[in-house]
C-alpha positions in Angstrom: 6.8 1.6 21.2 5.0 4.2 24.3 6.7 3.4 27.8 5.7 3.7 31.2 8.1 4.5 34.2 6.8 4.1 37.7 7.8 6.0 40.6 6.7 4.5 44.3 7.3 5.6 47.6 7.6 2.2 48.8 6.9 0.7 52.5 8.0 -1.6 54.6 5.6 -4.6 54.3 6.8 -6.7 50.4 2.6 -7.5 50.5 1.5 -4.7 50.0 4.2 -2.5 47.9 3.1 -5.2 45.5 -0.9 -4.5 45.5 0.3 -0.5 44.5 2.6 -1.8 41.8 -0.3 -4.1 40.2 -2.0 -1.4 40.6 0.6 1.0 39.1 1.0 -1.6 36.3 -2.2 -1.9 35.7 -2.1 2.6 34.5 0.9 2.0 32.8 -1.2 -1.0 30.6 -4.5 0.7 30.8 -2.1 3.9 28.9 -1.2 1.4 25.9 2.4 0.5 27.7 4.1 -1.9 25.7 7.1 -2.0 28.8 7.1 -0.5 32.4 9.4 -1.0 35.1 9.3 -0.8 38.5 12.0 1.1 40.8 14.7 0.0 42.8 13.6 -2.0 46.5 10.4 -1.1 44.5 9.0 -4.3 47.2 10.0 -3.6 49.8 12.1 -0.2 51.5 12.7 -2.2 55.1 12.9 -0.7 58.6 16.7 -1.6 57.9 19.2 -2.2 55.3 19.7 -6.6 56.7 15.3 -6.7 56.0 16.5 -7.5 52.3 18.0 -11.3 53.4 14.3 -13.0 55.0 13.1 -11.4 51.5 15.6 -13.4 49.7 14.2 -15.7 46.9 15.9 -18.1 44.9 16.6 -16.8 41.5 13.5 -18.5 39.3 10.8 -18.6 42.6 9.7 -16.8 45.0 6.7 -14.0 45.7 8.1 -11.6 43.8 8.7 -13.3 41.0 5.5 -14.6 41.0 4.3 -11.4 41.2 5.9 -10.1 38.3 6.0 -12.9 36.0 1.9 -12.8 36.9 1.6 -9.4 36.4 3.0 -9.1 33.2 0.7 -12.3 31.3 -2.4 -10.4 33.2 -1.7 -6.7 31.5 0.1 -8.1 28.5 3.1 -6.0 29.2 6.6 -6.0 29.0 7.6 -5.5 32.7 11.6 -4.9 34.5 10.7 -5.7 38.2 13.3 -2.6 39.5 14.9 -4.8 42.0 14.1 -7.6 44.4 16.8 -9.7 46.6 18.5 -12.8 45.5 20.0 -15.3 46.9 23.6 -14.7 47.1 26.0 -16.8 46.3 28.7 -15.1 49.1 27.0 -16.4 52.7 23.4 -16.2 54.3 23.8 -12.7 55.5 24.5 -10.8 52.3 21.3 -10.8 49.1 21.9 -9.8 45.7 19.6 -6.4 44.4 18.8 -7.7 41.3 16.9 -6.4 37.7 14.5 -9.2 36.6 13.0 -8.8 32.7 9.5 -10.6 32.2 8.0 -10.9 28.6 4.1 -10.4 28.1 4.5 -14.4 28.3 5.2 -14.3 32.0 9.0 -16.0 30.9 12.3 -14.5 32.3 14.1 -13.6 29.9 17.0 -11.3 31.8 18.6 -10.5 35.3 20.6 -8.5 36.1 22.8 -8.0 39.4 23.5 -4.1 40.4 27.1 -4.7 39.9 27.9 -0.8 41.4 27.0 -0.5 45.3 26.4 3.5 47.3 28.2 4.4 50.1 28.0 7.6 51.0 28.5 9.7 54.3 28.5 13.5 54.9 28.6 13.1 58.5 25.2 13.1 58.8 23.6 10.5 56.2 25.3 6.5 55.9 24.8 4.5 53.3 26.8 1.4 52.2 25.3 -1.6 50.5 27.5 -3.4 50.7 27.1 -4.0 54.1 24.3 -6.3 52.6 24.6 -6.7 49.4 26.8 -9.1 47.3 28.0 -7.1 44.2 27.6 -8.7 40.7 29.7 -8.9 37.9 28.1 -8.4 34.5 26.9 -5.8 32.0 23.4 -7.2 30.5 21.2 -6.6 27.5 18.5 -7.9 26.5 16.0 -7.8 23.3 12.6 -6.8 23.4 10.4 -6.8 20.0 7.6 -4.1 20.2 4.6 -3.9 18.1 5.6 -1.8 15.3 8.3 -4.8 14.2 11.1 -3.4 16.0 13.6 -5.2 18.3 14.8 -3.0 20.5 18.2 -3.6 22.2 17.5 -2.6 26.2 20.7 -2.1 28.7 20.2 -2.7 32.3 21.5 -0.7 34.9 20.6 0.5 38.4 20.7 3.6 40.6 24.5 4.3 41.9 25.9 2.9 38.7 24.6 5.7 37.1 28.2 7.0 38.3 29.6 5.2 36.3 30.2 5.5 32.0 32.0 2.7 31.4 28.8 0.4 32.0 26.8 2.5 29.6 29.5 2.4 27.0 30.3 -1.8 27.8 26.1 -2.0 27.2 25.8 0.3 23.6 28.7 -0.8 22.5 26.5 -4.0 22.6 23.8 -2.5 20.2 21.8 -0.8 23.4 19.9 1.4 22.1 17.7 1.8 25.8 19.1 2.3 28.4 17.1 1.5 31.7 17.9 3.1 35.6 15.3 1.7 38.0 16.8 3.3 41.4 15.8 4.8 44.7 18.4 8.6 45.0 19.0 9.9 47.3 17.0 13.2 48.1 20.7 14.6 48.7 22.5 12.8 45.6 19.1 13.0 43.4 19.2 16.8 44.4 22.7 17.4 43.1 23.3 14.9 40.3 20.5 13.0 39.5 19.2 14.8 36.0 22.4 15.5 34.7 23.6 12.1 35.3 21.0 10.6 33.1 21.1 13.4 30.3 24.6 12.5 30.4 24.2 9.4 30.0 21.8 9.6 26.9 24.2 12.0 25.4 27.0 9.7 25.0 25.2 6.9 24.2 23.2 8.5 21.8 20.2 6.5 23.3 16.6 6.8 25.0 17.3 6.4 28.9 14.2 5.0 31.1 14.7 6.0 34.5 11.5 5.2 37.1 12.8 6.1 41.1 11.2 6.0 44.7 10.4 9.5 45.1 8.8 10.6 48.5 9.1 9.9 52.5 9.0 6.3 53.2 7.5 4.5 55.8 11.4 4.0 57.1 12.0 8.0 57.2 13.7 7.8 54.0 13.4 10.5 51.8 13.5 9.2 48.0 14.2 12.3 45.1 11.7 11.3 43.0 11.5 12.7 39.9 11.4 9.5 36.9 11.8 10.4 34.0 12.4 9.8 30.4 15.1 11.1 28.2 15.9 11.6 24.9 19.0 10.7 23.2 20.1 13.8 22.1 19.8 14.4 26.2 15.9 15.9 26.4 13.5 15.5 28.9 10.6 13.6 26.9 8.4 13.0 30.7 8.9 13.1 34.0 7.2 13.1 37.5 8.2 15.1 40.0 7.3 13.6 43.2 5.0 10.8 45.0 3.9 7.4 43.4 2.4 7.4 39.7 3.3 6.5 36.6 5.3 7.9 33.9 4.3 6.9 29.8 5.9 8.4 26.8 6.4 7.6 23.4 10.3 6.6 22.6 11.1 6.6 18.7 14.3 4.6 17.5 14.2 6.8 14.4 15.3 9.7 16.8 18.7 6.9 17.7 19.1 6.5 13.9 19.3 10.1 13.3 21.2 11.2 16.2 24.0 8.9 15.3 23.8 9.4 11.6 23.9 12.9 12.6 26.8 12.8 14.9 28.4 9.4 14.9 30.4 9.7 18.1 30.2 6.2 19.1 32.5 5.2 15.8 34.9 8.2 17.3 36.1 6.4 20.5 39.7 6.5 20.8 39.6 5.3 24.1 38.2 1.8 24.9 40.0 0.8 27.8 
């Protein structure tokens, strides 16, 4: 199956970001991709964290959800919309940071609310997603029938989730063969940990990992790491883009998963499971 990880440098205006996402999705479709995944916060990187609140949508309808459904139908793609803000059950001062998967018919087939929320303070840079985001609670996996007849089991995650291997173990236990990690890693943490963590999640679970990212200096002044990539089940980087917007297209082969898991049946050798 050909897949495309879309790297963006999202701005503060939703409509401008959707226009760029549309163009990049078109590039993915033209390259023959069946699945295209947008990065975290693809629809907005606001001047303030609270800018997300004004753009929150009810599940099932809203400008960003309609955009994703329409693009999936237009391009005949499976599309995972990195994240967008949905209404929080907590209160009107928080949102859910949600990743949605759409089939080529425009149907929303899966919803994952980001579970682990980023907090970081090195004295200069400070981030605390919990101030405006309500965490999700459940791992999510969906099935994607590819053109060659294989039904891929696709595990969903977002950015800071990458530091919590138990989430990916739970997805692997449900049969995940492809793990998605749409992200907006900071330049500081990304330069130190991005690649090694993604390769580790692939190696541990003997699965493909696909990680589209934000990658550059944004209109709001934030700098993200980029390095969108696809990693094979042996931990080898199969495709990558350094910085700036673009499309990383790569073939993912289910036979690589089957071979790796047969040769090294580590998932069946687990002793500590709690």
